[in-house]
C-alpha positions in Angstrom: -28.0 -11.2 -20.4 -25.6 -14.0 -19.7 -26.4 -13.9 -15.7 -30.2 -13.9 -16.4 -29.5 -16.8 -18.8 -27.6 -18.9 -15.7 -30.6 -18.0 -13.5 -33.0 -19.3 -15.9 -31.1 -22.5 -16.4 -30.6 -23.0 -12.7 -34.1 -22.7 -12.0 -35.0 -25.1 -14.7 -32.5 -27.5 -13.2 -34.0 -27.1 -9.6 -37.5 -27.6 -11.0 -36.4 -30.8 -12.8 -34.8 -32.3 -9.9 -38.0 -31.4 -7.7 -40.2 -32.9 -10.4 -37.9 -36.0 -10.6 -37.9 -36.5 -6.8 -41.8 -36.2 -6.7 -42.1 -38.8 -9.5 -39.9 -41.1 -7.9 -41.7 -40.7 -4.5 -44.9 -41.2 -5.9 -43.9 -44.3 -8.0 -42.3 -45.9 -5.0 -45.4 -45.1 -2.8 -47.7 -46.8 -5.4 -45.6 -49.7 -5.4 -45.5 -50.2 -1.7 -49.2 -49.3 -1.3 -50.0 -51.9 -4.2 -48.0 -54.7 -2.6 -49.5 -53.9 0.9 -52.8 -54.2 -0.7 -52.0 -57.5 -2.4 -50.8 -58.9 0.9 -53.7 -57.9 2.8 -56.2 -59.4 0.2 -54.3 -62.6 -0.6 -53.5 -63.2 3.1 -57.0 -63.2 4.0 -58.0 -65.3 1.1 -55.3 -68.0 2.2 -56.9 -68.2 5.6 -60.5 -68.9 4.1 -59.0 -71.3 1.6 -57.3 -73.5 4.2 -60.4 -73.2 6.4 -62.6 -74.4 3.2 -60.2 -77.5 3.0 -60.8 -78.4 6.7 -64.8 -78.2 6.1 -64.5 -80.3 2.9 -62.2 -82.9 4.2 -64.5 -83.1 7.4 -67.6 -83.4 5.3 -66.3 -86.4 3.6 -65.1 -88.0 6.6 -68.3 -87.7 8.5 -69.9 -89.6 5.6 -67.3 -92.2 5.8 -66.6 -91.5 2.2 -63.5 -90.9 0.1 -63.3 -87.9 -2.2 -65.1 -88.8 -5.4 -62.7 -89.3 -8.2 -64.6 -86.6 -10.4 -64.1 -83.8 -7.7 -64.0 -80.5 -9.4 -64.5 -77.1 -8.7 -68.3 -77.4 -9.0 -68.3 -80.1 -6.3 -65.9 -77.8 -4.3 -68.4 -75.0 -4.2 -71.6 -77.5 -3.8 -69.8 -78.7 -0.6 -69.1 -75.5 0.7 -72.7 -74.3 0.3 -73.7 -77.1 2.3 -71.2 -77.2 5.2 -69.6 -73.7 5.3 -70.9 -71.3 8.0 -70.2 -67.9 6.0 -71.5 -68.0 3.0 -70.5 -64.4 2.1 -67.0 -65.9 1.9 -67.6 -68.6 -0.3 -69.4 -66.2 -2.6 -66.6 -63.9 -2.4 -64.1 -66.6 -3.8 -66.5 -67.5 -6.5 -66.9 -63.9 -7.5 -63.2 -62.6 -7.3 -61.4 -65.7 -8.6 -61.3 -68.3 -11.4 -61.5 -71.9 -9.5 -60.0 -75.2 -10.7 -60.2 -78.0 -8.4 -59.4 -81.8 -8.7 -58.4 -84.9 -7.0 -55.1 -85.9 -6.2 -54.2 -89.4 -4.7 -56.8 -89.4 -1.9 -57.1 -85.7 -1.3 -57.8 -82.7 -3.6 -56.3 -79.4 -5.0 -57.8 -76.3 -5.6 -56.3 -73.4 -7.5 -57.2 -69.6 -7.5 -56.5 -67.6 -10.4 -56.9 -64.1 -11.6 -60.0 -64.1 -13.7 -58.7 -61.2 -15.9 -55.0 -62.5 -16.6 -55.5 -66.2 -15.9 -52.4 -66.0 -13.6 -52.2 -68.6 -11.0 -52.2 -67.0 -7.5 -52.6 -69.7 -5.0 -53.0 -73.8 -4.9 -54.1 -75.5 -1.7 -53.5 -79.0 -1.6 -55.8 -80.6 1.0 -53.0 -83.0 2.5 -51.9 -80.0 4.5 -54.9 -78.5 6.0 -53.4 -75.5 8.1 -52.0 -73.4 5.2 -52.1 -72.7 1.7 -49.4 -74.9 0.0 -48.4 -72.7 -3.1 -48.4 -69.0 -3.3 -47.7 -67.3 -6.7 -49.4 -63.8 -5.8 -46.3 -62.6 -4.1 -43.9 -63.6 -6.8 -42.5 -61.4 -9.7 -43.1 -64.0 -12.4 -46.5 -65.4 -13.3 -47.8 -68.7 -13.7 -50.5 -70.1 -15.9 -53.7 -71.2 -14.2 -52.7 -75.0 -13.8 -52.5 -77.5 -11.3 -49.0 -78.2 -9.8 -47.5 -81.5 -11.2 -45.3 -82.0 -8.4 -47.7 -81.8 -5.7 -46.0 -84.8 -3.8 -43.3 -82.3 -2.8 -45.7 -80.3 -0.8 -47.5 -83.0 0.9 -44.5 -84.9 2.4 
């Protein structure tokens, strides 16, 4: 009886080790897959957003105008509807993100946030047209959907 009890205990021990290993592997796989999906999604969005900035800045320059003082997310989308060649990208940004925009100095800032959690994902300052200036989507901590107060540090 004692020997069969040991066999049963050893089988349970092996089973628990196998199950623990499977659960850990599945959890790690999910975490890696989730992060690579985020990188793929948001990297594409960053490229689109910096391209938007180029088009918006060029739009106002061609008209020999400065950005309006009341520039906001509504005007951001209106200009893109006029000048951006791939309207599906404009619609994707409108559909998938909460957008905030405002003027800063003679430029503008646009923030994209998660519409469900209101977490700030990225902020593009039009003073640097070749990249998105502030990334939050790849950080462990979250930030509220607000404009960067110290934007000058990014525009130097």
